C-alpha positions in Angstrom: -56.5 -30.1 -16.3 -57.4 -26.5 -16.1 -61.1 -27.4 -15.9 -60.6 -29.0 -12.5 -60.1 -25.5 -10.9 -63.3 -24.4 -12.6 -65.2 -27.5 -11.6 -64.2 -27.0 -7.9 -65.4 -23.4 -8.2 -68.7 -24.5 -9.6 -69.4 -27.5 -7.4 -67.5 -26.6 -4.2 -66.0 -30.2 -4.1 -64.1 -32.7 -6.1 -63.3 -36.4 -5.9 -60.1 -37.5 -4.2 -58.2 -37.8 -7.5 -59.2 -34.3 -8.5 -58.0 -32.9 -5.2 -54.8 -34.9 -5.6 -54.2 -33.3 -9.0 -54.8 -29.8 -7.6 -52.4 -30.5 -4.7 -49.6 -32.1 -6.7 -49.7 -30.6 -10.2 -46.7 -28.7 -11.5 -48.8 -27.1 -14.3 -48.5 -23.3 -13.7 -51.7 -22.5 -15.7 -53.7 -24.8 -13.5 -52.2 -23.2 -10.3 -52.9 -19.7 -11.6 -56.5 -20.7 -12.5 -57.0 -22.2 -9.0 -55.7 -19.0 -7.2 -57.7 -16.7 -9.5 -60.9 -18.6 -8.9 -60.3 -18.6 -5.1 -59.8 -14.8 -5.1 -62.9 -14.3 -7.3 -65.0 -16.3 -4.9 -63.6 -14.4 -1.9 -64.3 -11.0 -3.4 -67.8 -12.1 -4.3 -68.5 -13.2 -0.8 -66.6 -10.6 1.3 -65.5 -7.9 -1.1 -61.9 -6.7 -1.0 -62.0 -6.7 2.8 -59.5 -8.1 5.3 -60.3 -8.4 8.9 -57.8 -7.9 11.7 -57.7 -10.1 14.8 -55.7 -8.9 17.8 -53.6 -11.9 18.9 -52.8 -11.9 22.6 -50.5 -14.8 23.6 -51.9 -15.3 27.1 -49.4 -18.0 28.3 -46.6 -20.3 27.1 -47.3 -22.7 29.9 -48.4 -26.0 28.4 -49.1 -29.5 29.9 -48.6 -31.1 26.5 -45.5 -32.4 24.8 -46.3 -32.1 21.1 -43.2 -33.0 19.2 -43.3 -30.0 16.8 -44.0 -27.2 19.3 -41.5 -24.9 20.9 -43.5 -24.4 24.0 -43.9 -28.1 24.7 -43.7 -29.1 28.3 -40.3 -30.7 28.0 -38.6 -27.6 26.6 -36.5 -26.2 29.5 -35.1 -23.5 27.3 -38.3 -21.4 27.4 -38.9 -18.9 30.2 -42.5 -19.5 31.1 -45.0 -16.7 31.6 -48.8 -16.1 32.1 -50.2 -12.7 31.4 -52.0 -11.1 34.3 -55.6 -9.8 34.1 -54.3 -6.2 33.9 -51.9 -7.1 31.1 -54.6 -8.8 29.1 -57.0 -5.9 29.5 -54.3 -3.5 28.5 -53.6 -5.4 25.3 -57.4 -5.4 24.5 -57.6 -1.6 25.1 -54.6 -1.1 22.8 -56.3 -3.2 20.1 -59.6 -1.5 20.4 -58.0 1.9 20.1 -56.2 0.7 17.0 -59.6 -0.3 15.5 -59.2 -4.1 15.9 -62.5 -5.5 17.2 -61.7 -9.1 17.7 -59.5 -10.2 20.6 -57.8 -13.7 20.2 -56.5 -15.1 23.5 -54.2 -17.9 22.6 -52.0 -20.0 24.8 -50.5 -23.3 25.7 -52.9 -25.9 27.3 -52.9 -24.6 30.9 -56.1 -25.7 32.6 -54.9 -24.5 36.0 -54.9 -21.0 34.7 -58.3 -21.1 32.9 -60.4 -20.3 36.0 -58.8 -16.9 36.4 -59.0 -16.4 32.7 -62.8 -16.9 32.8 -63.1 -13.8 35.0 -60.9 -11.9 32.6 -63.1 -12.9 29.6 -66.2 -11.7 31.5 -64.4 -8.4 32.1 -63.5 -8.1 28.5 -67.1 -8.7 27.5 -68.3 -6.1 29.9 -65.8 -3.5 28.8 -66.1 -4.1 25.1 -69.6 -5.5 24.5 -69.3 -5.1 20.7 -66.0 -7.0 20.4 -65.7 -10.6 19.4 -63.7 -12.8 21.9 -61.9 -15.7 20.4 -60.1 -18.3 22.5 -57.5 -20.9 21.5 -56.6 -22.8 24.6 -56.5 -26.4 23.5 -58.4 -29.4 24.8 -60.4 -28.7 27.9 -63.3 -30.4 29.7 -66.8 -29.9 28.3 -67.9 -28.1 31.4 -64.9 -25.7 31.0 -65.9 -24.9 27.5 -69.4 -24.2 28.6 -68.2 -21.8 31.4 -66.0 -20.0 28.9 -68.9 -19.5 26.6 -71.1 -18.2 29.4 -68.3 -15.8 30.4 -68.7 -14.1 27.0 -66.4 -15.9 24.5 -67.8 -16.1 21.0 -65.3 -18.2 19.1 -62.9 -21.0 19.7 -59.9 -22.2 17.5 -58.7 -25.8 17.8 -56.7 -27.0 14.9 -57.1 -30.8 14.4 -53.5 -30.7 12.9 -54.1 -34.0 11.0 -57.2 -36.1 10.4 -55.3 -39.3 10.2 -55.1 -41.1 13.6 -51.8 -42.8 12.9 -50.2 -39.6 11.6 -51.5 -37.8 14.7 -49.8 -40.3 16.9 -46.5 -39.6 15.2 -46.8 -35.9 16.0 -48.1 -36.2 19.6 -47.0 -38.4 22.5 -49.6 -40.4 24.6 -52.1 -39.7 26.0 -53.0 -37.2 23.3 -55.2 -38.7 20.6 -57.0 -37.6 17.5 -60.2 -39.1 18.9 -60.2 -36.7 21.9 -59.2 -33.8 19.6 -62.3 -34.3 17.4 -64.5 -34.9 20.4 -63.5 -31.5 21.7 -64.4 -29.9 18.4 -67.8 -31.5 18.5 -68.4 -30.2 22.1 -67.3 -26.7 21.1 -69.8 -26.7 18.2 -72.6 -28.0 20.5 -71.7 -25.4 23.1 -72.5 -22.6 20.7 -69.0 -21.4 19.8 -68.2 -20.3 16.3 -65.6 -22.9 15.7 -62.3 -23.0 13.8 -60.0 -25.9 12.9 -57.2 -26.6 10.5 -54.0 -28.4 9.9 -50.2 -28.0 9.5 -48.9 -28.2 6.0 -45.7 -30.2 5.5 -45.6 -31.6 9.0 -43.2 -34.6 9.5 -44.4 -37.8 7.8 -47.3 -36.0 6.0 -48.5 -37.3 2.6 -50.9 -36.1 0.0 -53.4 -38.7 1.3 -53.2 -37.1 4.8 -54.0 -33.7 3.2 -57.0 -35.1 1.3 -58.2 -36.6 4.6 -57.8 -33.1 6.2 -59.9 -31.6 3.4 -62.6 -34.2 3.8 -62.8 -33.7 7.6 -63.1 -29.9 7.2 -65.7 -30.5 4.5 -67.8 -32.6 6.9 -67.3 -30.4 9.9 -67.9 -27.1 8.1 -66.1 -24.7 10.5 -66.7 -21.0 10.6 -63.0 -20.5 10.7 -60.2 -22.4 9.0 -56.6 -21.9 10.1 -53.7 -23.6 8.2 -50.0 -22.8 8.2 -46.8 -24.4 7.2 -44.8 -26.6 9.6 -41.6 -24.7 10.6 -39.1 -26.6 12.8 -38.1 -25.3 16.2 -34.6 -25.9 17.4 -35.5 -27.2 20.9 -37.9 -29.9 19.7 -37.5 -33.5 18.5 -38.5 -32.3 15.0 -35.7 -29.7 14.8 -34.0 -31.4 11.8 -37.1 -31.9 9.6 -37.6 -29.6 6.7 -40.1 -26.8 6.8 -43.4 -27.1 4.9 -44.0 -25.5 1.6 -45.3 -21.9 1.4 -46.4 -22.7 -2.1 -48.5 -25.7 -1.1 -49.9 -23.8 1.9 -51.1 -21.0 -0.5 -52.6 -23.7 -2.8 -54.4 -25.2 0.1 -55.8 -21.8 1.1 -57.3 -21.6 -2.4 -58.7 -25.1 -2.3 -60.3 -24.4 1.1 -61.7 -21.1 -0.1 -63.4 -22.8 -3.1 -64.8 -25.5 -0.8 -65.9 -23.1 1.9 -66.7 -19.7 0.3 -68.0 -18.2 3.5 -65.3 -19.3 6.0 -62.9 -16.8 7.7 -59.4 -17.9 6.7 -56.2 -16.2 8.0 -53.0 -15.6 6.1 -50.6 -16.7 8.9 -47.4 -15.3 10.4 -45.7 -18.6 9.5 -46.2 -17.9 5.8 -44.4 -14.6 6.3 -41.5 -16.4 7.9 -41.1 -18.7 4.9 -41.6 -16.0 2.3 -41.2 -12.2 2.3 -44.4 -12.1 0.3 -46.1 -14.9 2.2 -48.9 -12.9 3.8 -50.0 -11.3 0.6 -49.7 -14.6 -1.3 -52.2 -16.0 1.2 -54.6 -13.1 0.7 -54.4 -13.3 -3.0 -55.3 -17.0 -2.8 -58.5 -16.3 -0.7 -57.4 -15.6 2.9 -59.3 -12.7 4.5 -57.9 -12.4 8.0 -54.6 -11.2 9.4 -53.7 -11.5 13.1 -51.3 -8.8 14.3 -49.7 -9.7 17.6 -50.6 -7.4 20.5 -48.7 -9.5 23.1 -46.2 -7.4 25.1 -42.8 -7.7 23.5 -41.0 -9.4 26.4 -43.5 -12.2 26.6 -43.9 -12.4 22.8 -40.2 -13.3 22.6 -40.9 -16.4 24.7 -43.9 -17.6 22.7 -41.5 -19.7 20.5 -43.8 -22.0 18.6 -41.3 -22.2 15.7 -38.0 -20.6 14.5 -38.3 -17.1 13.0 -41.7 -16.4 14.5 -40.6 -13.1 16.1 -38.8 -12.0 12.9 -42.1 -11.4 11.2 -42.0 -7.8 12.3 -44.9 -6.5 10.2 -47.2 -8.8 12.1 -46.9 -6.8 15.3 -49.0 -4.0 16.6 -46.2 -1.5 16.2 -46.4 -1.9 12.4 -50.2 -1.7 11.8 -49.7 1.2 9.5 -47.3 -0.7 7.4 -49.8 -3.5 7.2 -52.6 -1.2 6.1 -50.4 0.4 3.4 -49.3 -3.0 2.1 -52.9 -4.2 1.8 -54.0 -0.9 0.2 -51.3 -1.2 -2.5 -53.0 -4.4 -3.6 -56.5 -3.0 -3.5 -57.6 -4.4 -0.1 -59.1 -2.5 2.8 -59.1 -3.2 6.5 -62.7 -4.0 7.4 -64.4 -2.6 10.5 -66.5 -4.7 12.8 -66.2 -8.2 14.2 -66.0 -10.1 11.0 -68.3 -13.0 11.7 -68.9 -15.7 9.2 -71.9 -14.8 7.0 -73.6 -18.2 7.5 -75.3 -19.7 10.5 -73.9 -22.8 12.2 -74.8 -26.0 10.4 -75.2 -29.4 12.0 -72.1 -31.6 12.1 -72.2 -34.7 9.9 -70.3 -37.8 10.9 
C-alpha cells in the first residue's frame, strides 16, 4: 500500500480505487508517507514559505438559505451588517501595514451591495496597486463578475462544496443548483480571474464516492487556489445535530490535493484550528501554504457565524499575527512577502 503515496507523487493522479485507499486506509505508515510526500512537493515548489491573506468579512447579509451555514437567510439570530467603504479601506490599511499583501473580501451573497463594493474595489486597487484583491461573494451574474474584474479584483474564490448534484441538493434548497455553481466557476475563469474552488469535508450525507468526485472535478478544472475545510455544525441551522467533519481526513485531503496540484495555493483553514489545537500546523505540514488571519473589525467578526467556534480561533486574528509568525518559525516556515500568485499560467478548462 505504501507505494500508492509514491505513485501519486510521481504521476500526480491515481485511479478511483487508489484514491479510495488513500482516503480510507487506517495504515499509519501509508498516511505518514502521503503527508511526507505532500510536504516534500510543496517545499520543492514554494520553499518553506507560507503566504498570508487578510480576510475581511464584508457582510453577513445573504440571500441564500444553505442548510449548513450560520448566516443563511432564515437565521433570525444573526445581527446583520455590511462594512462601509471607510471600514473596508481601514482594514486594508491595517493589513498592508502588517505586511499582508493580499486582501480577501468575503461575504454572504448580497448582490444589492455589490455595486457599492465595486467602487471600493477600485479604490483599493488605486491605493495599493501592488496588492492582490481576492473576492468571495458567491454566485453573481456574468456581467457583474466582469465589472468586478475591471474594477481591479485579481482572484475569486467560489467553493463548489460538492461535485455530486444529488448531494448538492441535500445541502442547498431550491433554486440553488450545482449546475449554476459550476457555470459561475467557468465564467470566472473566462473573465480572467485566478479562480479558487473546493469542498466541505464531512458534510451531511457525504460519502467517499462524493469526495472522489470532488477530486476529479478539481483535477479537470485545475484552479489556481483550492480551499477545503471540515464541516462544523452551527446551532441555528437545520444541520445543528450532525457531527463535525474529520480534521484528520481534511489534512489527508490537503495532502492528496497537493500531490495532484503541486502549484496550487492551498490554505490551512480556521475550521481546522477549531477542531484541533494543532489543526493549522497539521494542514501546513500536509502541504498547505496559505493562512488567512481575520482583519474584520471585532464587533462584526462576532456576527459572521458560519459555524460554531469560529471566533474561538484567536490566533487567526490580526491581533495575534506575532504569535502566528512565531508558531510557523518554530517549525521552520517563514512568512513570505509579496502577493503569492500561483506559479503557473491559467490553463483551459476541460469538460
